[in-house]
gemmi code that builds the backbone of each chain (N, CA, C; Angstrom):
import gemmi

chains = {
    "A": [
        ("MET", (179.624, 64.900, 106.473), (179.813, 66.355, 106.460), (179.734, 66.933, 107.862)),
        ("ILE", (178.693, 66.537, 108.593), (178.606, 67.113, 109.918), (179.406, 66.238, 110.892)),
        ("ASP", (180.214, 66.887, 111.707), (181.090, 66.200, 112.647), (180.397, 66.206, 114.014)),
        ("LYS", (180.261, 65.032, 114.593), (179.571, 64.907, 115.882), (180.204, 65.824, 116.940)),
        ("GLN", (181.494, 66.035, 116.792), (182.200, 66.875, 117.782), (181.909, 68.361, 117.593)),
        ("LEU", (181.167, 68.691, 116.537), (180.805, 70.096, 116.314), (179.305, 70.337, 116.500)),
        ("VAL", (178.668, 69.456, 117.248), (177.255, 69.645, 117.592), (177.193, 69.942, 119.090)),
        ("PHE", (176.725, 71.124, 119.429), (176.735, 71.558, 120.831), (175.327, 71.913, 121.278)),
        ("ILE", (174.901, 71.306, 122.350), (173.527, 71.496, 122.803), (173.512, 72.198, 124.163)),
        ("ASP", (172.659, 73.191, 124.264), (172.403, 73.894, 125.527), (173.623, 74.571, 126.136)),
        ("LEU", (174.362, 75.251, 125.295), (175.439, 76.098, 125.799), (174.848, 77.423, 126.260)),
        ("GLU", (175.569, 78.096, 127.151), (175.167, 79.451, 127.511), (176.244, 80.418, 127.051)),
        ("LEU", (175.956, 81.132, 125.987), (176.906, 82.117, 125.456), (176.100, 83.384, 125.204)),
        ("ASN", (176.653, 84.520, 125.604), (175.808, 85.708, 125.637), (176.031, 86.735, 124.532)),
        ("SER", (176.902, 86.434, 123.600), (177.074, 87.377, 122.499), (177.537, 86.633, 121.254)),
        ("ARG", (177.355, 87.302, 120.121), (177.817, 86.735, 118.857), (179.323, 86.479, 118.909)),
        ("GLU", (180.056, 87.400, 119.527), (181.511, 87.247, 119.615), (181.875, 85.988, 120.401)),
        ("MET", (181.142, 85.760, 121.498), (181.431, 84.571, 122.310), (181.153, 83.291, 121.522)),
        ("VAL", (180.085, 83.311, 120.742), (179.734, 82.134, 119.935), (180.842, 81.850, 118.917)),
        ("LEU", (181.253, 82.889, 118.208), (182.275, 82.695, 117.175), (183.592, 82.236, 117.794)),
        ("ASP", (183.934, 82.836, 118.925), (185.176, 82.467, 119.590), (185.147, 81.005, 120.034)),
        ("TYR", (184.014, 80.615, 120.586), (183.863, 79.243, 121.077), (184.054, 78.233, 119.939)),
        ("ILE", (183.359, 78.469, 118.833), (183.446, 77.497, 117.735), (184.814, 77.559, 117.057)),
        ("ALA", (185.352, 78.761, 116.924), (186.666, 78.885, 116.286), (187.703, 78.078, 117.065)),
        ("GLU", (187.612, 78.140, 118.377), (188.538, 77.389, 119.230), (188.406, 75.876, 118.962)),
        ("LYS", (187.148, 75.411, 118.948), (186.909, 73.972, 118.723), (187.391, 73.531, 117.341)),
        ("THR", (187.102, 74.346, 116.331), (187.475, 73.929, 114.973), (188.994, 73.981, 114.781)),
        ("MET", (189.663, 74.877, 115.513), (191.134, 74.903, 115.516), (191.650, 73.577, 116.068)),
        ("ASN", (191.107, 73.196, 117.226), (191.582, 71.970, 117.878), (191.324, 70.731, 117.038)),
        ("LEU", (190.265, 70.773, 116.237), (189.927, 69.598, 115.431), (190.550, 69.650, 114.031)),
        ("GLY", (191.308, 70.719, 113.763), (192.027, 70.775, 112.493), (191.212, 71.249, 111.295)),
        ("TYR", (190.096, 71.946, 111.540), (189.337, 72.506, 110.417), (189.830, 73.899, 110.037)),
        ("VAL", (190.357, 74.589, 111.053), (190.772, 75.982, 110.880), (192.216, 76.094, 111.358)),
        ("ASP", (193.033, 76.886, 110.661), (194.405, 77.017, 111.158), (194.763, 78.435, 111.579)),
        ("ASN", (193.792, 79.341, 111.493), (194.058, 80.693, 111.955), (192.773, 81.267, 112.535)),
        ("LYS", (192.683, 81.165, 113.851), (191.441, 81.521, 114.538), (191.074, 82.993, 114.353)),
        ("THR", (192.078, 83.859, 114.490), (191.816, 85.299, 114.396), (191.290, 85.675, 113.019)),
        ("LEU", (191.934, 85.124, 112.002), (191.511, 85.422, 110.629), (190.099, 84.888, 110.378)),
        ("PHE", (189.852, 83.682, 110.844), (188.533, 83.083, 110.652), (187.442, 83.952, 111.284)),
        ("ILE", (187.676, 84.390, 112.508), (186.670, 85.216, 113.189), (186.496, 86.546, 112.471)),
        ("SER", (187.606, 87.162, 112.057), (187.460, 88.483, 111.443), (186.747, 88.374, 110.088)),
        ("GLU", (186.968, 87.292, 109.347), (186.278, 87.160, 108.060), (184.797, 86.833, 108.235)),
        ("THR", (184.500, 86.081, 109.268), (183.086, 85.794, 109.542), (182.371, 87.077, 109.961)),
        ("MET", (183.048, 87.888, 110.760), (182.453, 89.164, 111.187), (182.284, 90.132, 110.016)),
        ("LYS", (183.234, 90.068, 109.089), (183.135, 90.936, 107.916), (181.856, 90.615, 107.141)),
        ("ARG", (181.562, 89.335, 107.024), (180.338, 88.900, 106.344), (179.098, 89.381, 107.126)),
        ("GLU", (179.168, 89.308, 108.450), (178.053, 89.768, 109.283), (177.797, 91.264, 109.074)),
        ("GLU", (178.895, 92.004, 108.939), (178.743, 93.454, 108.792), (178.130, 93.837, 107.448)),
        ("MET", (178.406, 93.011, 106.431), (177.770, 93.233, 105.133), (176.266, 93.074, 105.248)),
        ("LEU", (175.860, 92.014, 105.876), (174.447, 91.688, 106.046), (174.376, 90.642, 107.159)),
        ("PRO", (173.748, 91.005, 108.287), (173.695, 90.043, 109.395), (173.047, 88.733, 108.940)),
        ("THR", (173.550, 87.626, 109.461), (173.060, 86.334, 108.991), (171.937, 85.759, 109.855)),
        ("SER", (171.355, 86.598, 110.718), (170.151, 86.122, 111.403), (169.041, 86.141, 110.366)),
        ("ILE", (168.357, 85.007, 110.227), (167.427, 84.871, 109.109), (165.989, 84.727, 109.575)),
        ("GLY", (165.727, 85.082, 110.843), (164.385, 84.885, 111.373), (164.275, 83.496, 111.987)),
        ("TYR", (163.126, 83.173, 112.556), (162.867, 81.860, 113.166), (163.841, 81.512, 114.290)),
        ("GLY", (164.537, 82.519, 114.850), (165.491, 82.250, 115.927), (166.786, 81.603, 115.464)),
        ("ILE", (167.069, 81.741, 114.176), (168.243, 81.069, 113.608), (169.246, 82.081, 113.046)),
        ("ALA", (170.520, 81.795, 113.251), (171.564, 82.562, 112.558), (172.499, 81.578, 111.862)),
        ("ILE", (172.996, 81.995, 110.705), (173.905, 81.122, 109.946), (175.175, 81.868, 109.538)),
        ("PRO", (175.985, 82.261, 110.545), (177.235, 82.936, 110.199), (178.087, 82.032, 109.303)),
        ("HIS", (178.762, 82.631, 108.344), (179.594, 81.808, 107.465), (180.662, 82.638, 106.780)),
        ("CYS", (181.691, 81.968, 106.308), (182.665, 82.657, 105.472), (183.389, 81.666, 104.595)),
        ("ARG", (183.961, 82.222, 103.547), (184.865, 81.482, 102.667), (186.223, 82.078, 102.966)),
        ("SER", (187.153, 81.275, 103.461), (188.374, 81.879, 103.994), (189.588, 80.973, 103.850)),
        ("LEU", (190.737, 81.625, 103.700), (192.015, 80.903, 103.676), (192.291, 80.227, 105.013)),
        ("ALA", (191.634, 80.731, 106.079), (191.852, 80.158, 107.404), (191.188, 78.788, 107.555)),
        ("VAL", (190.301, 78.458, 106.617), (189.602, 77.167, 106.692), (190.348, 76.132, 105.844)),
        ("ILE", (190.725, 75.039, 106.469), (191.476, 73.996, 105.760), (190.525, 72.949, 105.187)),
        ("LYS", (189.545, 72.560, 106.021), (188.543, 71.590, 105.583), (187.167, 72.203, 105.801)),
        ("PRO", (186.233, 72.007, 104.868), (184.899, 72.573, 105.081), (184.239, 71.957, 106.314)),
        ("PHE", (183.474, 72.765, 107.022), (182.762, 72.217, 108.184), (181.470, 72.975, 108.403)),
        ("ILE", (180.610, 72.333, 109.183), (179.412, 73.006, 109.642), (179.249, 72.648, 111.114)),
        ("ALA", (179.137, 73.671, 111.932), (178.970, 73.444, 113.364), (177.558, 73.859, 113.746)),
        ("PHE", (176.960, 73.117, 114.650), (175.614, 73.455, 115.109), (175.623, 73.707, 116.610)),
        ("LEU", (175.033, 74.812, 117.011), (174.906, 75.148, 118.427), (173.461, 75.425, 118.775)),
        ("ARG", (173.015, 74.839, 119.832), (171.725, 75.262, 120.394), (172.010, 75.899, 121.744)),
        ("LEU", (171.561, 77.130, 121.913), (171.831, 77.835, 123.154), (170.712, 77.580, 124.164)),
        ("LYS", (171.094, 77.656, 125.413), (170.121, 77.555, 126.498), (169.339, 78.857, 126.575)),
        ("ASN", (170.063, 79.931, 126.410), (169.466, 81.268, 126.401), (169.170, 81.655, 124.957)),
        ("ASP", (168.559, 82.821, 124.734), (168.611, 83.323, 123.364), (169.333, 84.658, 123.376)),
        ("LEU", (170.030, 84.952, 122.322), (170.852, 86.159, 122.362), (170.488, 87.112, 121.231)),
        ("HIS", (170.744, 88.377, 121.509), (170.495, 89.436, 120.545), (171.628, 89.379, 119.529)),
        ("TRP", (171.323, 88.950, 118.313), (172.396, 88.622, 117.360), (173.096, 89.856, 116.805)),
        ("ASP", (172.303, 90.845, 116.413), (172.918, 91.972, 115.723), (172.263, 93.263, 116.170)),
        ("GLU", (173.075, 94.288, 116.380), (172.512, 95.539, 116.891), (171.596, 96.232, 115.890)),
        ("LYS", (171.715, 95.862, 114.602), (170.902, 96.533, 113.595), (169.448, 96.081, 113.588)),
        ("ASN", (169.159, 94.965, 114.235), (167.756, 94.565, 114.335), (167.483, 93.903, 115.683)),
        ("ASP", (166.215, 93.554, 115.923), (165.842, 93.049, 117.244), (165.883, 91.541, 117.366)),
        ("GLU", (166.322, 90.885, 116.313), (166.175, 89.435, 116.316), (166.942, 88.751, 117.434)),
        ("ARG", (166.240, 87.818, 118.066), (166.896, 86.975, 119.066), (167.086, 85.590, 118.481)),
        ("VAL", (168.202, 84.991, 118.851), (168.636, 83.774, 118.176), (168.981, 82.709, 119.204)),
        ("ASN", (168.558, 81.468, 118.959), (169.077, 80.390, 119.816), (169.533, 79.137, 119.062)),
        ("LEU", (169.351, 79.133, 117.745), (169.947, 78.052, 116.943), (170.978, 78.687, 116.003)),
        ("ILE", (172.183, 78.169, 116.035), (173.240, 78.769, 115.225), (173.951, 77.698, 114.407)),
        ("PHE", (174.053, 77.959, 113.115), (174.859, 77.116, 112.239), (176.036, 77.942, 111.781)),
        ("LEU", (177.230, 77.510, 112.104), (178.411, 78.224, 111.627), (179.067, 77.390, 110.529)),
        ("ILE", (179.230, 78.025, 109.388), (179.680, 77.305, 108.213), (181.027, 77.841, 107.755)),
        ("GLY", (181.992, 76.962, 107.604), (183.310, 77.375, 107.120), (183.631, 76.693, 105.802)),
        ("THR", (184.019, 77.481, 104.820), (184.371, 76.918, 103.513), (185.762, 77.410, 103.128)),
        ("PRO", (186.626, 76.531, 102.665), (187.956, 76.984, 102.230), (187.846, 77.911, 101.021)),
        ("GLU", (188.868, 78.702, 100.814), (188.886, 79.629, 99.678), (188.673, 78.871, 98.365)),
        ("GLU", (189.417, 77.774, 98.213), (189.230, 76.915, 97.034), (188.333, 75.774, 97.457)),
        ("SER", (187.020, 75.922, 97.280), (186.138, 74.958, 97.942), (186.161, 73.577, 97.285)),
        ("GLY", (186.248, 73.523, 95.978), (186.363, 72.216, 95.343), (185.144, 71.319, 95.469)),
        ("SER", (184.871, 70.873, 96.682), (183.844, 69.850, 96.862), (182.420, 70.352, 96.696)),
        ("ASN", (181.764, 69.848, 95.683), (180.374, 70.157, 95.456), (179.476, 69.559, 96.519)),
        ("LEU", (179.924, 68.458, 97.061), (179.144, 67.731, 98.046), (178.863, 68.614, 99.264)),
        ("HIS", (179.895, 69.333, 99.664), (179.784, 70.236, 100.800), (178.735, 71.322, 100.516)),
        ("LEU", (178.812, 71.901, 99.326), (177.872, 72.962, 98.962), (176.450, 72.414, 98.864)),
        ("LYS", (176.364, 71.203, 98.377), (175.072, 70.530, 98.260), (174.461, 70.327, 99.653)),
        ("TYR", (175.297, 69.924, 100.574), (174.820, 69.732, 101.943), (174.294, 71.053, 102.514)),
        ("LEU", (175.059, 72.097, 102.303), (174.650, 73.395, 102.836), (173.339, 73.855, 102.218)),
        ("SER", (173.173, 73.620, 100.916), (171.936, 74.062, 100.293), (170.758, 73.231, 100.812)),
        ("ASN", (171.004, 71.941, 101.036), (169.918, 71.111, 101.562), (169.535, 71.488, 102.980)),
        ("ILE", (170.540, 71.756, 103.809), (170.204, 72.095, 105.194), (169.522, 73.462, 105.241)),
        ("SER", (169.933, 74.353, 104.376), (169.296, 75.664, 104.332), (167.807, 75.517, 104.011)),
        ("ARG", (167.506, 74.669, 103.038), (166.103, 74.443, 102.674), (165.341, 73.801, 103.819)),
        ("LYS", (165.974, 72.824, 104.419), (165.346, 72.063, 105.504), (164.975, 72.962, 106.686)),
        ("LEU", (165.842, 73.928, 106.954), (165.622, 74.826, 108.091), (164.382, 75.698, 107.923)),
        ("MET", (163.896, 75.803, 106.723), (162.715, 76.615, 106.461), (161.433, 75.849, 106.787)),
        ("HIS", (161.581, 74.619, 107.242), (160.411, 73.830, 107.640), (160.279, 73.836, 109.154)),
        ("GLU", (159.098, 74.253, 109.602), (158.890, 74.403, 111.034), (159.122, 73.087, 111.789)),
        ("GLU", (158.670, 72.009, 111.172), (158.784, 70.714, 111.831), (160.248, 70.353, 112.129)),
        ("PHE", (161.113, 70.659, 111.177), (162.536, 70.360, 111.351), (163.139, 71.233, 112.462)),
        ("ARG", (162.738, 72.504, 112.475), (163.251, 73.411, 113.527), (162.796, 72.942, 114.903)),
        ("GLU", (161.533, 72.524, 114.989), (161.003, 72.023, 116.251), (161.815, 70.829, 116.742)),
        ("LYS", (162.086, 69.919, 115.828), (162.849, 68.722, 116.210), (164.229, 69.090, 116.738)),
        ("LEU", (164.857, 70.066, 116.102), (166.174, 70.495, 116.586), (166.059, 71.124, 117.969)),
        ("ARG", (164.984, 71.871, 118.173), (164.827, 72.540, 119.463), (164.510, 71.538, 120.570)),
        ("LEU", (163.862, 70.431, 120.204), (163.432, 69.474, 121.217), (164.407, 68.313, 121.410)),
        ("SER", (165.425, 68.232, 120.565), (166.390, 67.131, 120.703), (166.927, 67.098, 122.126)),
        ("LYS", (166.898, 65.925, 122.743), (167.249, 65.927, 124.162), (168.760, 65.978, 124.391)),
        ("ASP", (169.529, 65.586, 123.423), (170.984, 65.711, 123.580), (171.657, 65.852, 122.210)),
        ("SER", (172.975, 65.969, 122.238), (173.680, 66.242, 120.991), (173.617, 65.036, 120.049)),
        ("GLU", (173.466, 63.847, 120.629), (173.341, 62.638, 119.817), (172.097, 62.718, 118.911)),
        ("VAL", (170.968, 63.086, 119.512), (169.713, 63.171, 118.755), (169.820, 64.265, 117.684)),
        ("ALA", (170.382, 65.402, 118.072), (170.528, 66.504, 117.124), (171.458, 66.092, 115.979)),
        ("PHE", (172.544, 65.419, 116.343), (173.488, 64.957, 115.318), (172.796, 64.033, 114.316)),
        ("ASN", (171.995, 63.098, 114.838), (171.314, 62.157, 113.947), (170.372, 62.863, 112.983)),
        ("LEU", (169.675, 63.865, 113.488), (168.780, 64.646, 112.631), (169.551, 65.307, 111.502)),
        ("LEU", (170.660, 65.930, 111.871), (171.456, 66.661, 110.879), (172.138, 65.695, 109.922)),
        ("ASN", (172.457, 64.539, 110.425), (173.171, 63.569, 109.620), (172.273, 62.891, 108.585)),
        ("GLN", (170.984, 62.844, 108.869), (170.041, 62.284, 107.883), (170.151, 63.011, 106.556)),
        ("ILE", (170.431, 64.300, 106.646), (170.555, 65.082, 105.423), (171.764, 64.595, 104.640)),
        ("ASN", (172.862, 64.334, 105.371), (174.057, 63.740, 104.762), (173.721, 62.514, 103.957)),
        ("GLU", (172.986, 61.621, 104.623), (172.731, 60.325, 104.000), (171.901, 60.466, 102.741)),
        ("SER", (170.915, 61.354, 102.799), (170.063, 61.488, 101.624), (170.860, 62.071, 100.450)),
        ("ILE", (171.880, 62.864, 100.741), (172.709, 63.388, 99.653), (173.580, 62.288, 99.085)),
        ("GLY", (174.185, 61.511, 99.984), (175.035, 60.411, 99.557), (174.343, 59.531, 98.534)),
        ("LYS", (173.018, 59.370, 98.699), (172.286, 58.473, 97.801), (172.061, 59.061, 96.412)),
        ("THR", (171.896, 60.370, 96.357), (171.564, 60.950, 95.061), (172.799, 61.368, 94.277)),
        ("GLU", (173.899, 61.525, 94.998), (175.094, 62.113, 94.377), (176.113, 61.036, 94.050)),
        ("ILE", (176.384, 60.824, 92.812), (177.533, 59.950, 92.494), (178.300, 60.601, 91.347)),
    ],
    "B": [
        ("MET", (147.007, 81.145, 88.394), (148.159, 82.030, 88.616), (149.458, 81.233, 88.503)),
        ("LYS", (150.360, 81.723, 87.690), (151.676, 81.083, 87.620), (152.771, 82.108, 87.910)),
        ("ILE", (153.593, 81.768, 88.883), (154.667, 82.674, 89.283), (156.010, 81.978, 89.095)),
        ("VAL", (156.936, 82.663, 88.431), (158.299, 82.140, 88.356), (159.224, 83.130, 89.057)),
        ("GLY", (160.413, 82.676, 89.390), (161.320, 83.580, 90.082), (162.738, 83.064, 90.121)),
        ("ILE", (163.603, 83.935, 90.614), (165.007, 83.579, 90.814), (165.426, 84.054, 92.197)),
        ("THR", (166.211, 83.229, 92.899), (166.800, 83.668, 94.161), (168.323, 83.621, 94.027)),
        ("ALA", (168.981, 84.608, 94.632), (170.448, 84.660, 94.597), (170.957, 85.583, 95.699)),
        ("CYS", (172.036, 85.170, 96.358), (172.616, 85.967, 97.451), (174.123, 86.096, 97.257)),
        ("PRO", (174.783, 87.008, 98.005), (176.209, 87.270, 97.758), (177.120, 86.044, 97.859)),
        ("THR", (177.021, 85.234, 98.911), (177.916, 84.075, 99.010), (177.343, 82.857, 98.279)),
        ("GLY", (176.053, 82.864, 98.068), (175.443, 81.747, 97.334), (175.441, 80.439, 98.092)),
        ("ILE", (175.558, 80.536, 99.420), (175.673, 79.312, 100.210), (174.361, 78.948, 100.894)),
        ("ALA", (173.669, 79.930, 101.421), (172.501, 79.592, 102.241), (171.230, 80.358, 101.868)),
        ("HIS", (171.313, 81.689, 101.844), (170.089, 82.483, 101.648), (169.378, 82.131, 100.333)),
        ("THR", (170.153, 81.887, 99.305), (169.585, 81.546, 98.001), (168.593, 80.384, 98.129)),
        ("TYR", (169.011, 79.365, 98.849), (168.215, 78.142, 98.945), (167.081, 78.280, 99.955)),
        ("MET", (167.332, 79.052, 101.003), (166.259, 79.310, 101.966), (165.134, 80.101, 101.315)),
        ("ALA", (165.527, 81.084, 100.531), (164.528, 81.928, 99.863), (163.707, 81.089, 98.887)),
        ("GLN", (164.374, 80.205, 98.169), (163.651, 79.324, 97.237), (162.626, 78.481, 97.994)),
        ("GLU", (163.082, 77.888, 99.085), (162.197, 77.010, 99.846), (160.984, 77.779, 100.394)),
        ("CYS", (161.228, 78.965, 100.919), (160.130, 79.762, 101.488), (159.123, 80.141, 100.404)),
        ("LEU", (159.622, 80.561, 99.269), (158.715, 80.931, 98.171), (157.916, 79.719, 97.710)),
        ("GLU", (158.597, 78.601, 97.550), (157.895, 77.397, 97.083), (156.809, 76.969, 98.069)),
        ("GLN", (157.131, 77.023, 99.340), (156.125, 76.637, 100.346), (154.901, 77.536, 100.280)),
        ("GLU", (155.149, 78.849, 100.163), (154.052, 79.806, 100.152), (153.208, 79.664, 98.876)),
        ("LEU", (153.872, 79.484, 97.751), (153.159, 79.398, 96.472), (152.367, 78.093, 96.384)),
        ("LYS", (152.924, 77.062, 96.951), (152.239, 75.772, 96.972), (150.974, 75.877, 97.834)),
        ("LYS", (151.136, 76.523, 98.994), (150.018, 76.692, 99.923), (148.847, 77.396, 99.240)),
        ("ARG", (149.162, 78.314, 98.347), (148.110, 79.073, 97.673), (147.552, 78.358, 96.443)),
        ("GLY", (148.133, 77.231, 96.129), (147.652, 76.476, 94.974), (148.056, 77.079, 93.638)),
        ("PHE", (149.112, 77.895, 93.639), (149.593, 78.481, 92.392), (150.508, 77.494, 91.667)),
        ("GLU", (150.689, 77.748, 90.370), (151.765, 77.090, 89.643), (153.031, 77.909, 89.871)),
        ("TYR", (154.165, 77.252, 89.978), (155.375, 78.031, 90.255), (156.622, 77.275, 89.832)),
        ("LYS", (157.681, 78.022, 89.636), (159.016, 77.437, 89.452), (160.043, 78.492, 89.854)),
        ("ILE", (160.928, 78.123, 90.753), (161.913, 79.074, 91.270), (163.320, 78.576, 90.956)),
        ("GLU", (164.047, 79.366, 90.205), (165.437, 79.038, 89.874), (166.371, 79.560, 90.961)),
        ("THR", (167.436, 78.819, 91.243), (168.451, 79.323, 92.171), (169.738, 79.600, 91.408)),
        ("GLN", (170.355, 80.720, 91.712), (171.694, 81.010, 91.180), (172.623, 81.161, 92.376)),
        ("GLY", (173.225, 80.052, 92.780), (174.080, 80.063, 93.978), (175.420, 79.442, 93.697)),
        ("SER", (176.041, 78.954, 94.771), (177.384, 78.398, 94.649), (177.408, 77.149, 93.768)),
        ("LEU", (176.247, 76.537, 93.575), (176.196, 75.334, 92.739), (175.867, 75.678, 91.292)),
        ("GLY", (175.922, 76.956, 90.960), (175.543, 77.384, 89.611), (174.034, 77.566, 89.533)),
        ("ALA", (173.508, 77.650, 88.325), (172.064, 77.806, 88.181), (171.404, 76.431, 88.266)),
        ("GLU", (170.391, 76.319, 89.115), (169.649, 75.064, 89.230), (168.170, 75.336, 89.047)),
        ("ASN", (167.461, 74.302, 88.625), (166.027, 74.433, 88.374), (165.767, 75.586, 87.393)),
        ("GLU", (166.556, 75.617, 86.344), (166.541, 76.765, 85.430), (165.205, 76.975, 84.718)),
        ("LEU", (164.844, 78.229, 84.579), (163.606, 78.591, 83.892), (163.847, 78.591, 82.384)),
        ("ASP", (163.093, 77.806, 81.649), (163.257, 77.857, 80.196), (162.175, 78.762, 79.576)),
        ("ASP", (162.213, 78.866, 78.253), (161.311, 79.807, 77.569), (159.841, 79.542, 77.884)),
        ("ASP", (159.469, 78.268, 77.924), (158.072, 77.933, 78.198), (157.654, 78.350, 79.602)),
        ("ASP", (158.545, 78.120, 80.569), (158.239, 78.514, 81.954), (157.927, 80.004, 82.000)),
        ("VAL", (158.766, 80.771, 81.316), (158.632, 82.222, 81.388), (157.404, 82.690, 80.595)),
        ("LYS", (157.184, 82.074, 79.457), (156.077, 82.499, 78.598), (154.742, 82.440, 79.339)),
        ("ASP", (154.541, 81.385, 80.122), (153.265, 81.190, 80.805), (153.140, 81.961, 82.114)),
        ("ALA", (154.235, 82.567, 82.566), (154.206, 83.182, 83.903), (153.393, 84.476, 83.903)),
        ("ASP", (152.613, 84.678, 84.958), (151.865, 85.927, 85.104), (152.729, 87.033, 85.691)),
        ("VAL", (153.685, 86.622, 86.528), (154.554, 87.607, 87.174), (155.865, 86.930, 87.570)),
        ("VAL", (156.923, 87.742, 87.674), (158.257, 87.225, 88.001), (158.714, 87.837, 89.329)),
        ("ILE", (159.174, 86.988, 90.237), (159.756, 87.491, 91.494), (161.269, 87.320, 91.423)),
        ("LEU", (161.994, 88.418, 91.537), (163.454, 88.327, 91.615), (163.875, 88.658, 93.043)),
        ("ALA", (164.152, 87.634, 93.833), (164.618, 87.832, 95.214), (166.131, 87.706, 95.168)),
        ("VAL", (166.784, 88.783, 94.780), (168.210, 88.703, 94.479), (168.973, 89.877, 95.083)),
        ("SER", (170.138, 89.571, 95.628), (170.989, 90.630, 96.184), (172.290, 90.756, 95.418)),
        ("ILE", (172.359, 90.153, 94.240), (173.517, 90.319, 93.357), (173.004, 90.464, 91.924)),
        ("VAL", (173.914, 90.726, 91.007), (173.524, 90.759, 89.599), (173.326, 89.309, 89.142)),
        ("ILE", (172.222, 89.057, 88.446), (171.949, 87.677, 88.059), (172.156, 87.459, 86.556)),
        ("GLU", (172.220, 86.198, 86.193), (172.367, 85.808, 84.786), (170.999, 85.752, 84.113)),
        ("GLY", (170.952, 86.194, 82.890), (169.776, 85.939, 82.070), (168.523, 86.692, 82.459)),
        ("GLU", (168.695, 87.905, 82.933), (167.511, 88.661, 83.339), (166.660, 89.060, 82.133)),
        ("ASP", (167.312, 89.115, 80.951), (166.570, 89.518, 79.744), (165.484, 88.511, 79.356)),
        ("ARG", (165.534, 87.319, 79.966), (164.471, 86.341, 79.729), (163.093, 86.897, 80.085)),
        ("PHE", (163.079, 87.877, 80.983), (161.796, 88.342, 81.518), (161.306, 89.637, 80.891)),
        ("ASP", (161.964, 90.070, 79.824), (161.555, 91.321, 79.179), (160.063, 91.293, 78.860)),
        ("GLY", (159.375, 92.354, 79.260), (157.952, 92.442, 78.964), (157.042, 91.846, 80.025)),
        ("LYS", (157.626, 91.169, 81.021), (156.822, 90.588, 82.107), (156.808, 91.530, 83.305)),
        ("PRO", (155.711, 91.512, 84.074), (155.762, 92.257, 85.339), (156.791, 91.610, 86.278)),
        ("ILE", (157.654, 92.449, 86.839), (158.722, 91.931, 87.708), (158.663, 92.583, 89.077)),
        ("LEU", (158.709, 91.765, 90.129), (158.851, 92.293, 91.474), (160.258, 91.965, 91.942)),
        ("ARG", (161.046, 93.007, 92.219), (162.438, 92.789, 92.613), (162.608, 93.171, 94.088)),
        ("VAL", (163.140, 92.249, 94.881), (163.342, 92.505, 96.319), (164.679, 91.910, 96.750)),
        ("PRO", (165.224, 92.392, 97.902), (166.426, 91.753, 98.444), (166.121, 90.306, 98.848)),
        ("VAL", (167.095, 89.446, 98.735), (166.852, 88.012, 98.932), (166.274, 87.699, 100.320)),
        ("ASP", (166.691, 88.438, 101.349), (166.228, 88.066, 102.684), (164.738, 88.353, 102.906)),
        ("ARG", (164.179, 89.215, 102.088), (162.741, 89.458, 102.245), (161.914, 88.226, 101.880)),
        ("ALA", (162.429, 87.458, 100.945), (161.716, 86.229, 100.566), (161.707, 85.218, 101.707)),
        ("ILE", (162.626, 85.388, 102.648), (162.693, 84.470, 103.787), (161.860, 84.998, 104.949)),
        ("LYS", (161.988, 86.302, 105.202), (161.376, 86.853, 106.418), (159.967, 87.357, 106.211)),
        ("ASP", (159.580, 87.619, 104.984), (158.308, 88.306, 104.737), (157.636, 87.698, 103.496)),
        ("THR", (157.646, 86.380, 103.443), (157.251, 85.681, 102.215), (155.809, 85.975, 101.793)),
        ("ALA", (154.895, 85.917, 102.747), (153.472, 86.045, 102.389), (153.168, 87.422, 101.795)),
        ("ASN", (153.685, 88.466, 102.436), (153.448, 89.822, 101.918), (154.075, 89.995, 100.533)),
        ("LEU", (155.221, 89.387, 100.368), (155.919, 89.469, 99.084), (155.069, 88.856, 97.965)),
        ("VAL", (154.507, 87.707, 98.250), (153.673, 87.049, 97.243), (152.404, 87.885, 96.977)),
        ("ASP", (151.843, 88.466, 98.033), (150.681, 89.361, 97.849), (151.024, 90.479, 96.864)),
        ("GLU", (152.196, 91.069, 97.051), (152.613, 92.165, 96.176), (152.781, 91.702, 94.730)),
        ("ALA", (153.324, 90.512, 94.580), (153.511, 89.969, 93.231), (152.150, 89.759, 92.555)),
        ("VAL", (151.195, 89.267, 93.314), (149.860, 89.029, 92.748), (149.227, 90.348, 92.309)),
        ("LEU", (149.429, 91.389, 93.109), (148.881, 92.711, 92.752), (149.405, 93.188, 91.405)),
        ("LEU", (150.645, 92.845, 91.091), (151.241, 93.296, 89.825), (150.569, 92.675, 88.591)),
        ("THR", (149.837, 91.609, 88.821), (149.204, 90.944, 87.667), (147.864, 91.585, 87.321)),
        ("LYS", (147.407, 92.510, 88.213), (146.056, 93.052, 87.999), (146.071, 94.330, 87.174)),
    ],
}
model = gemmi.Model(1)
for chain_id, residues in chains.items():
    chain = gemmi.Chain(chain_id)
    for i, (resn, *xyz) in enumerate(residues, 1):
        res = gemmi.Residue()
        res.name, res.seqid = resn, gemmi.SeqId(i, " ")
        for name, pos in zip(("N", "CA", "C"), xyz):
            atom = gemmi.Atom()
            atom.name, atom.element = name, gemmi.Element(name[0])
            atom.pos, atom.b_iso = gemmi.Position(*pos), 0.0
            res.add_atom(atom)
        chain.add_residue(res)
    model.add_chain(chain)
structure = gemmi.Structure()
structure.add_model(model)
structure.setup_entities()
């Protein structure tokens, strides 16, 4: 589920718009998204409904969109922390961007998202993500969740 | 003390499950009995049956959409909050639920 090429460690991006633009560009190039503008505008629409900063320095922007061809989850750890939404004071430095096609189909993908969401509520897991020395270590942490799902789901 | 609850959010992708996890962690820490149902993109999971509800002292509904089967809780004290409060303000939320049992 998690693509090693979508794990980014210690980037410096100074706004929510820059973060979304950065990932949208990467997911376009990797064939997950086929319409960058639409993807960004639908993700922003979701943010405007209710900002996805969830406390603990984490934001989980997401959308279900026709612009998404294959489901994906991208992980970014910022070097800086950024003010996620003008409606509150939360500062964010861990970002999970989740893209789901309009017709999602795959339960496995949703299962992964629900597991990672639960996992993120554990301080120990957040610490490990913050301390991962490179994208390889972070990828392995996130991928463990994949493996544990693979075992229970048939 | 036994607390049951339901979590649900508009997209059903993340907040639902985060809220469940936060509530479970807090309720476990306090040594309460608990069971939290999720109504998300995967449908209803960990569903509350009649026995679960019968024994519950209070019900927490951390929901930002209309949920299924709310009539199960008729006659029980109910604390209803937006789903994100269960994530950001879990301890105070549980305190409030406990107050409703008194």
